[in-house]
ZAMARGU-4260 file (C-alpha; in steps of 0.2 Angstrom, whole numbers, plus 5000, padded with zeros to 4 digits):
<rodrens>
0) 4961/5082/5161 | 4955/5071/5147 | 4967/5056/5143 | 4971/5045/5127 | 4961/5030/5135
5) 4946/5043/5135 | 4946/5049/5119 | 4952/5035/5108 | 4934/5028/5110 | 4926/5039/5100
10) 4934/5037/5083 | 4934/5019/5085 | 4916/5017/5086 | 4913/5032/5076 | 4924/5024/5061
15) 4919/5008/5061 | 4901/5012/5059 | 4906/5024/5045 | 4911/5009/5037 | 4896/5000/5040
20) 4886/5013/5034 | 4896/5015/5019 | 4894/4996/5015 | 4876/4996/5017 | 4873/5011/5005
25) 4878/4999/4991 | 4863/4989/4994 | 4849/4999/5002 | 4845/5018/5005 | 4859/5023/4995
30) 4856/5043/4999 | 4853/5042/5018 | 4867/5028/5022 | 4879/5038/5012 | 4876/5054/5021
35) 4876/5045/5038 | 4893/5037/5033 | 4900/5055/5028 | 4893/5063/5044 | 4901/5049/5055
40) 4918/5049/5044 | 4920/5068/5046 | 4916/5067/5066 | 4927/5051/5067 | 4942/5058/5057
45) 4942/5074/5069 | 4940/5062/5085 | 4954/5052/5078 | 4965/5068/5076 | 4962/5071/5096
50) 4965/5053/5098 | 4982/5055/5092 | 4989/5072/5099 | 4983/5063/5116 | 4992/5050/5111
55) 5008/5058/5108 | 5006/5068/5123 | 5004/5050/5135 | 5021/5045/5124 | 5030/5059/5130
60) 5033/5050/5147 | 5035/5033/5141 | 5047/5034/5126 | 5063/5031/5136 | 5057/5015/5143
65) 5065/5002/5131 | 5054/4987/5135 | 5039/4995/5128 | 5048/5008/5115 | 5044/4994/5100
70) 5027/4992/5106 | 5023/5011/5107 | 5032/5014/5091 | 5020/5001/5081 | 5003/5008/5092
75) 5007/5026/5086 | 5011/5021/5068 | 4994/5011/5067 | 4985/5026/5075 | 4992/5037/5063
80) 4988/5026/5049 | 4970/5027/5055 | 4971/5046/5055 | 4978/5046/5036 | 4967/5032/5029
85) 4951/5039/5035 | 4957/5058/5032 | 4959/5050/5013 | 4942/5041/5013 | 4933/5059/5019
90) 4943/5069/5006 | 4938/5057/4993 | 4920/5057/5000 | 4920/5077/4998 | 4925/5075/4980
95) 4910/5064/4977 | 4899/5076/4984 | 4907/5090/4976 | 4905/5081/4959 | 4887/5077/4963
100) 4888/5063/4953 | 4891/5044/4957 | 4908/5038/4952 | 4906/5019/4955 | 4925/5016/4956
105) 4929/5031/4968 | 4914/5025/4978 | 4923/5006/4979 | 4941/5015/4981 | 4933/5024/4997
110) 4927/5009/5005 | 4944/4999/5001 | 4953/5013/5010 | 4940/5013/5024 | 4941/4994/5026
115) 4960/4996/5027 | 4957/5009/5040 | 4946/4997/5051 | 4962/4984/5050 | 4972/4998/5058
120) 4959/5002/5071 | 4962/4983/5077 | 4980/4983/5074 | 4980/5000/5085 | 4969/4993/5097
125) 4977/4976/5099 | 4996/4984/5103 | 4986/4997/5114 | 4979/4982/5124 | 4995/4973/5126
130) 5002/4989/5132 | 4990/4991/5144 | 4985/4974/5151 | 5002/4966/5147 | 5014/4978/5151
135) 5005/4988/5163 | 5006/5005/5154 | 4995/5018/5164 | 4990/5005/5176 | 5004/5010/5190
140) 4996/5030/5191 | 4978/5023/5193 | 4985/5012/5208 | 4994/5026/5216 | 4979/5038/5215
145) 4968/5026/5222 | 4977/5022/5238 | 4970/5024/5254 | 4979/5031/5268
</rodrens>
């Protein structure tokens, strides 16, 4: 079964590169990088949806552990914000595509929303790192599975 840590790295990479492609499109080969950003954004939002779903499933077993409840809630909120922000950016990019006319103010708004999304990716990743590396969430299961008789 695929777990949250296996899924979550796809939207991190795809959405981060989508932002980079979007920013490059302001200066160089606009059409190519616009299409690249849109494609990466579409796939990134789709994988972010699955990352949020897998995170919700993983949290079911952890929600009652009081010492990490606050961190889990913050991590979950940041992950959901990533999905919402990049989902909004995807909708706005689709509107631009539908209009078939470059509207600079919408393009700038999309870039701002995507940059906010990158900050939320950082925040979710940082909190996830604390949960795993400092609090040991998910690590005990690994040790139990690898014990030798």
